[in-house]
C-alpha positions in Angstrom: 52.5 -134.2 36.1 54.8 -135.5 33.3 58.4 -134.5 33.2 60.7 -135.1 30.3 64.3 -135.7 31.3 66.6 -134.6 28.5 70.1 -136.1 28.7 73.0 -137.1 26.4 72.9 -140.5 28.1 69.3 -141.1 27.3 65.9 -139.3 27.5 63.3 -140.4 30.0 59.7 -139.6 30.9 58.6 -139.6 34.5 55.2 -139.1 36.1 54.2 -138.0 39.6 52.4 -135.6 41.8 52.0 -132.0 40.4 54.6 -129.7 41.9 55.9 -126.2 41.0 58.9 -125.5 38.8 60.8 -124.2 41.9 60.1 -127.5 43.8 61.1 -129.5 40.8 64.4 -127.5 40.5 65.1 -128.1 44.3 64.4 -131.9 43.9 66.7 -132.0 40.8 69.5 -130.3 42.8 69.1 -132.7 45.7 69.3 -135.8 43.4 72.3 -134.4 41.5 74.2 -133.9 44.7 73.8 -137.7 45.5 74.7 -139.3 42.1 78.0 -139.9 40.5 76.6 -140.8 37.0 73.9 -139.0 35.1 72.4 -142.4 34.1 71.4 -142.8 37.8 69.3 -139.6 38.0 65.9 -140.9 36.8 65.8 -144.1 38.9 66.9 -142.2 42.1 64.6 -139.3 41.5 61.7 -141.7 41.1 62.5 -143.6 44.3 63.1 -140.5 46.4 60.0 -138.5 45.3 57.4 -141.3 44.4 57.5 -140.7 40.6 57.3 -143.5 38.0 59.2 -143.9 34.8 57.0 -144.1 31.7 57.8 -145.7 28.4 59.1 -143.1 26.1 56.5 -142.6 23.3 57.1 -140.9 20.0 54.7 -138.1 21.1 54.1 -136.8 24.6 52.6 -133.8 26.4 54.9 -132.7 29.3 54.6 -130.1 32.1 58.3 -129.6 32.6 61.7 -130.5 31.1 64.8 -131.3 33.3 67.9 -130.8 31.1 70.7 -132.8 32.7 73.3 -131.5 30.3 72.7 -127.9 31.4 71.0 -128.5 34.8 68.0 -126.4 33.8 64.4 -127.0 34.6 61.8 -125.2 32.5 58.2 -125.4 31.1 58.6 -126.0 27.4 57.1 -123.4 25.0 55.4 -126.3 23.2 54.2 -128.9 25.7 54.0 -131.6 23.1 57.4 -133.2 22.4 58.4 -135.7 19.9 61.2 -138.1 20.3 
């Protein structure tokens, strides 16, 4: 499963075991409760839940988006994103 992390402080792509949107939202909330800076989200999320950071390509197909500016998790209408 590929997740796009959308943030003012820098976008990231992470990859890990397929989970539901609800599970992903719960994991996001857990990590957010432990960090002080948004920049720490992706590395901690990956360590806690066995995900890996991927190089950010110019074109990717994602399963979910985590928006750290609004704290939303959603399946994008168009799964292919361009950066």
